C-alpha positions as CSV (number, residue, x, y, z in Angstrom):
1,X,-81.7,-119.9,-122.1
2,X,-82.9,-120.8,-118.6
3,X,-79.4,-121.1,-117.3
4,X,-78.5,-117.6,-118.4
5,X,-81.2,-116.2,-116.0
6,X,-79.3,-117.8,-113.1
7,X,-76.1,-115.9,-113.8
8,X,-77.7,-112.9,-112.1
9,X,-77.4,-114.4,-108.7
10,X,-74.6,-115.2,-106.2
11,X,-75.2,-119.0,-106.5
12,X,-74.6,-119.2,-110.2
13,X,-73.4,-122.8,-109.7
14,X,-76.9,-124.0,-108.6
15,X,-78.1,-125.1,-112.0
16,X,-75.1,-127.3,-112.8
17,X,-75.1,-128.7,-109.2
18,X,-78.8,-129.7,-109.3
19,X,-78.6,-131.2,-112.8
20,X,-75.7,-133.5,-111.8
21,X,-77.9,-135.4,-109.3
22,X,-79.4,-138.7,-110.6
23,X,-82.7,-138.4,-112.3
24,X,-83.0,-134.6,-112.1
25,X,-85.0,-132.7,-114.7
26,X,-85.5,-129.0,-115.1
27,X,-88.3,-126.9,-116.6
28,X,-89.8,-123.5,-116.6
29,X,-93.3,-123.3,-115.1
30,X,-94.3,-120.3,-117.2
31,X,-97.5,-119.4,-115.1
32,X,-95.3,-118.9,-112.1
33,X,-92.0,-117.9,-113.9
34,X,-90.2,-120.5,-111.8
35,X,-87.3,-122.7,-112.9
36,X,-88.1,-126.0,-111.3
37,X,-85.7,-128.9,-110.5
38,X,-87.5,-132.2,-110.1
39,X,-86.7,-135.8,-109.3
40,X,-89.3,-138.4,-110.3
41,X,-91.6,-135.6,-111.4
42,X,-91.6,-134.0,-108.0
43,X,-90.1,-130.6,-107.3
44,X,-87.2,-130.4,-104.8
45,X,-85.9,-126.9,-105.7
46,X,-87.0,-123.8,-107.7
47,X,-85.5,-120.5,-108.7
48,X,-88.3,-117.9,-108.6
49,X,-87.9,-115.3,-111.3
50,X,-89.3,-111.7,-111.3
51,X,-91.0,-111.3,-114.7
52,X,-91.0,-107.5,-114.4
53,X,-87.3,-107.2,-113.6
54,X,-85.5,-108.9,-116.5
55,X,-86.3,-112.3,-115.1
56,X,-83.8,-111.9,-112.2
57,X,-84.0,-114.5,-109.4
58,X,-85.7,-113.2,-106.2
59,X,-85.9,-116.5,-104.2
60,X,-84.6,-120.1,-104.2
61,X,-87.2,-122.4,-102.8
62,X,-86.3,-125.8,-101.4
63,X,-87.8,-128.4,-99.1
64,X,-86.4,-129.2,-95.6
65,X,-87.4,-131.1,-92.6
66,X,-89.6,-128.6,-90.6
67,X,-87.3,-128.5,-87.6
68,X,-84.3,-128.0,-89.7
69,X,-85.9,-125.3,-91.8
70,X,-86.9,-123.5,-88.6
71,X,-83.3,-123.7,-87.3
72,X,-81.9,-122.2,-90.5
73,X,-84.6,-119.4,-90.4
74,X,-83.3,-118.5,-87.0
75,X,-79.7,-118.5,-88.0
76,X,-79.9,-116.6,-91.3
77,X,-82.1,-113.6,-92.1
78,X,-81.9,-114.7,-95.8
79,X,-83.9,-117.9,-95.1
80,X,-87.6,-117.3,-94.7
81,X,-90.7,-119.6,-94.8
82,X,-91.4,-120.8,-98.4
83,X,-92.7,-118.0,-100.7
84,X,-96.0,-119.2,-102.3
85,X,-95.3,-122.6,-100.8
86,X,-96.2,-124.7,-97.7
87,X,-94.4,-122.7,-95.0
88,X,-93.8,-125.7,-92.8
89,X,-91.9,-127.8,-95.4
90,X,-90.6,-125.2,-97.9
91,X,-88.0,-122.5,-97.3
92,X,-87.0,-119.5,-99.5
93,X,-83.4,-118.3,-99.7
94,X,-82.3,-114.9,-100.9
95,X,-80.3,-115.6,-104.2
96,X,-77.8,-112.9,-103.3
97,X,-77.8,-113.3,-99.6
98,X,-75.4,-114.3,-96.9
99,X,-76.1,-118.1,-96.8
100,X,-72.7,-119.7,-97.4
101,X,-72.4,-121.7,-100.6
102,X,-71.6,-124.9,-98.8
103,X,-74.7,-124.6,-96.6
104,X,-76.9,-124.0,-99.6
105,X,-75.4,-127.1,-101.3
106,X,-76.1,-129.1,-98.1
107,X,-79.7,-127.8,-98.1
108,X,-80.2,-128.7,-101.8
109,X,-78.8,-132.2,-101.0
110,X,-81.3,-132.6,-98.2
111,X,-84.2,-131.3,-100.3
112,X,-83.3,-133.8,-103.1
113,X,-83.1,-136.7,-100.6
114,X,-86.4,-135.8,-98.9
115,X,-88.3,-135.7,-102.3
116,X,-86.5,-138.8,-103.6
117,X,-87.3,-140.8,-100.4
118,X,-91.0,-139.8,-100.8
119,X,-91.1,-141.7,-104.1
120,X,-92.1,-145.4,-104.3
121,X,-89.1,-147.7,-103.6
122,X,-89.2,-149.1,-107.1
123,X,-89.0,-145.6,-108.6
124,X,-86.1,-144.7,-106.3
125,X,-84.2,-147.7,-107.5
126,X,-84.8,-146.8,-111.1
127,X,-83.6,-143.3,-110.6
128,X,-80.5,-144.4,-108.7
129,X,-79.7,-147.2,-111.2
130,X,-80.1,-149.9,-108.7
């Protein structure tokens, strides 16, 4: 059900890509109408859905190093400061924009790593099966 909502965007591979990462879970935060991807209970990416428009995605939020996020914002008009998020650490990407697929995959990888590295070392080891 949640995955079908993601078919209405250019990056329809995002759901499968995120869920292949170790320890990732997904839920729907109903109050916000966001599909969240989490590792260790902490969000690293979200697809923001428009509740008035057939639940179509209107942003993809992910976490990046502040300098890197600023760099991508300058390079792509489809990357903006995080919508309804900390604008220093979070970035929003147009789900039907001009950001290349490979770059979005790289950004998702970095977001996952940032959040994973913020977890206690013991929890990181559990997630990674070490």
